[in-house]
N, C-alpha and C positions, 0 to 999 in steps of 0.2 A: 587861476588856471586858464590857459589859452585854448579856446575851443573853436577859434575861427577856422572855417572850412571843414569842420568835423560834423558828421551825422551822429545823432545821439538818440538812444532809446531810453525813456524815463520810466522808472518803476517807482510809483508812490505807494504810500500806505494809507489806508482809510482812516485809521485812528492816529496816525503820526503825521509826517510831512506829506501833503497832498502832491500828486503828480503835476497838477497845474502850477503849483508854486515852484516846483523844481524846473518845470519847462520854462518859466519866465526867467529863472536864474541862468539857465543854459543859453537862452536867446540873448540875454544881456551880456553874456561872455562871448557872443559871436558864433555860437553853435547853431546847427539846424536840427530841430526836433522832428524825427520821423514817426515816432510812436510814443504816446503817453498812456500809461495804464495805472489804475489804482487797484490795489489788491488788499485783502484782509489777511495779514500774516498772524496766525494764532499758534 
């Protein structure tokens, strides 16, 4: 996925994939993370 030049909001799950891990993937793809949040979806 090409995210170069895109601003991204990351929603992670506490018991699943963490927002910090998703943020690193977005940065590696060239995107800019503007907000990272971890939630508990039950």
